[in-house]
N, C-alpha and C positions, 0 to 999 in steps of 0.2 A: 545512410548519410539520405537515399530516396525515401525512407520508410518515415524518418524524421519529417523530410519535407512533406508526405503526402498527408500523415497527421494534423502536422501543423496549418496545411492548407486545407484541411477540413475543417478542422477549430475556427479558421479564420470566416471559413463562409457560414458554419453555424451559428456566430456571432453576430453577423452579418444580416442573414434570415430573420433572427431570433428578436435584434434591434428593429428592423423593420417589421413587424408583427407584433412588437409591447414596444412600448412608451416609456415602462420601467426599467426595462432592461438595462438601460446607459443612467439610470439614476444612481447617485453618490451611494447612499443606503444598498441598494443591491450589489453593485458593481464591490465593493466594500466584501460584502458576505460573500458574495462567489471569490472574491482572490484569498478572503480567509478559508474557506471552507476546502479549495484546491489546495492551499500549503497542507491543512489537516491534511487528507486523504491522500497527497502525495507523498507523507513521509510513511504512509502505511505500505503504498504501493509501491517504493523503495523496496520496504522490506521484504514482500512476497517478491517483487523482481530476481533478488536472488537464489529464494527455492526454486522458481521457473526458472531460471538460467542451468539450475543443476540438471532438470528434468522433473522435480518434483512437485507438489503441490502444497498449501496451506490452507486448509478451511477454516481454521479456528483462529483467525483474526479477529473477527468481531468477538468473539468470546472472551480473546483476552483484553479487548478494550474495554472488554462490560468489567472484566471481572479487576484489573486495575483501575479503572474509572470508576468504581463504585467502593474499592478498597481504598482511594486513598483518601476521600472524604469519610468515611468512616471511620478511617484509623483515626485521623485528624478530631471528627468532633464527637464520637462517640467511646473509642477509646483513650484520648488524650493524650497523644504523640505526638511529639515536636515534628515541626515542618522537615527539615532533614532525615531524621529516623524514618517518618511515613514515606518519603520520595524512595531512599534507597532500600527500603524495605518491596515496595510494590515496582523496583526497578529489576533488583535481584529476583523475584518473583516470576517476571518478564523472564527475563535470562535462563532461569531454571527450568521454566518451559519448554523453553527453545532447544534448550540440552536433553531434557528428557525426550522431547520428540524422536531429535537426533540418534538418541543412543536405543530406540524403538525399533525406529527404520533401518540402523547399522548393525547394531548387534543383534536382534531379532530378527531381523529381516521380513517385518512388517509392511506393509505397502503404505505410502506416506497419505492417500486417500481416509485409509482407515482409521491410522494413527491420528491424523488433523480430524477428522468426522469424529472421532470420538471425544477430545478435545473439545469441537465446539460443544458439543453437548454439557460435557463434564465444568467447564471454567464456568458457565453462567449458569448452572447448575449450583457450583457452590457459591458464584456469589450471590445468588438470591436464597441459599442459605443463611449465608453469617447474615446479611441485611432483611431477612425474614419479609422478604419481598416487598420492602419497603422503599421508597425514595431515599435518598443520601445527598446531601449538600452540603454546599459550606455558609448559604445562606447571607448575613451581611459581613462575616468574617473572612479574615485570609486576603483580604483584597489586594497585598503586596503579592502575593504567591499569584493570584488570577491576572496580573497583568503582562506574565509570562503567556497567556495564550489572549487576551481580553484589550493589550496596553498596541501601541502605534508608534512606527520609528519614523520622525519626519524625515522627509528628504525634499531640503530648501533647495536644488539646484531643479525638481522637476515641479515648480512652482507649486509650493508648501504640499503635496502629494505626501500623503501618510503611509509607509507600509506596515500591513498588520505583521504585530509580532512573530506570530508561528510560519512566519515567512524566513524568519531569523535562523529558525530550530531548521527550516526543509533547505534553504541553502549549503549551512554549514553539514547536515547530514549528505546532501547531493554531491556536494563536492568530495566529502571523504569516498563515501559509494564510488564515487568517477574513477578517484584517484585508485581506490584498493581494485574494482575491477579489471579498470583500462593500463594502472603501470604498475601493478605490483605482480609479482612471480602467483600470488596466491590466487589472485583474479584470474591469473588465466589457467592456473588450474582448474576453476570452476568452470570454465568456460570449455576445457575440453575435458570435464567430467561429464559436461550435458550431451555434448558432442558424441562420445561413445565412452560410456563407464570403463569397459573393458579394455579398451584400449590405454585408457591413464591409468589405469590401475598397473598395468605391464609396464608402463613405462615409467615406473617409480613413484605415482603420486598415491600417497594416502587419502585416498577416496573416501573411507569411513570419516576423517577427520575435517575433509574439505564439508560433506552431508552435513555434519554435525553443526560447522560452524554456518552454514547459507540456515540451516533450521534457529539459531541462536541470533541471528543477527535479525530475523524473519520477525522473532515473538519480542525479541528487544526493542525494535521501532514501533512494534503494535501495542508496546508498554508504552512507549514517547508516547505516540499518538493517543491511548486512552487517558493521559494524564491533561496534557492538550484539549482533548477535545471534551472533559469534564469539568477544567478549569475554566473552558468558551461558555458554556451553558450554564455551570454556577449547581449543576445538580444531576443526579442519575437514578434513571428507574431499571433496576436489572433485569425487568422483564422483554424492555425492548431497547436498552442504551446497546450501542452497537451493533443493533442488528442487522447481517447481510451484509455487513462490510468488507468483510473479505470479497465480494460480490464486485462492490467498486472496484477493491484494490486489484482484482485481476484483470477485470476488462482492462483498468487501465494499462496494468501493463502487457498486455497482449497487443492493445490499440496501439500503444508504445513500442511494438517491435518485438516483447519477446516472445519467442517460440514456447508453446506447451511441449515442444518436444525437447526443448531444454539445447543448450549450447552457443542463444543468440540474447542479445539485450543491451540497453543502452540506457544509461539515465534520464538524459535529457527527454528520452523519447516515452519515458514511464511519466513524468512532470506532465508532457502534453498532453497524455493520455489521460493524465487524472483530472488534467485542467477542460480537457472535451466533453467527458463524464459529469459535472459538474456542470458545464454550460448546458449541457442535453436535460440533467434533471431541472435547471432553472428554467429553459424551453418549455418544456411540461404544465409546469408551475405556473408560468406565466402568459401560456400560447393557450393551450389547452383547457379544457375541464374535467379530462379522463387524469389524474394525478393516479390512479389504479393501474397504467400503463407503463411507470417506473421500469419496475422489472421486465416486463417484456421488452424494453428495449434493450434493458442490461445483458440478457439473454441472447436476443439478436447479435448484440456487438462482440459477444463472446463466441456464438457460433461463426459468424462474418471472419473474425480474427481467426480462427482454427482453418475455414476454408481456403483463406487467402494465403495461409501460412503451411496448407497441403498441398494448391496449387504451386505457389511458386519451388518450393520441394521439387516436385515432377518436374516442374519446366527445367529446373536447374542440372537436374539428373540426365534428361534428356542432351539438356544442351552438353554436357562432360561426355555424355554417350557418343555423339555426335562428332565432338571434336578428337575422341579417340580413334573413331573410325577414318576420319580424315587424316590423321596423323600415321595409320597405319598405313593406308593409301597410298 
């Protein structure tokens, strides 16, 4: 709870400072775009949070977003598939990728870093291959389908304010994820796995199955993100579509309280972390002329999160040791 309060306070401070430095920050267009992007990145951040909770890592998220984001319009416009068939195919593909990762990690005992790093290269390469490195998009067609990402949900009780459609997906995903992680036995299994895999195995938990599940969730939500991202922008270029999205997702999860050691994490914190990352990106664009420092800030954020996590762990260990000594005395 303290971590969520802290990151929420930081988000508020950054918003205030950015609004003071730029008049454009509080414009209706900028706020709508900021809220929409927060929802889209929030979805993929929740996915990677499940993997981080188990003590793993998923570096392939951006490439899965690219593969699905390029695959959907390619199937619809180039191959002539129906909308339901194309959506089913790209969804099944993203889930299969997670299953593939999970099996390699659990059955062949390959490091998650290596498996997902190879996936990062492999899936973007596949996308560039079947699209022949050409931009794919919907053009002026499939307007009804695009409303899933570009539509708005009116909220009359808030003075006519409209909620971007991706927030509906984010809220559904967040509620299901929070219930699963905090209110089910499988969620507790995931947390126990992250805290101590060996102890979890000896206690009767099927750790392999839980690891596979975490990677399936991560890739599945990356696939959902890929669908919404491409519907939002209407086209995708396989060279850079989804580039470095895994960094934004990991940074949001770390900022939101997920320990890279595993065993800790909250869904609300992840969403707030995703919002903070988008506000920071927006601040760089509006306030400075140095857009190229964006990745430096992401790196600093992840490093700060790791350092803070390490210091908190050490403090907790010293505190438990002091209590033990006091109890013995």
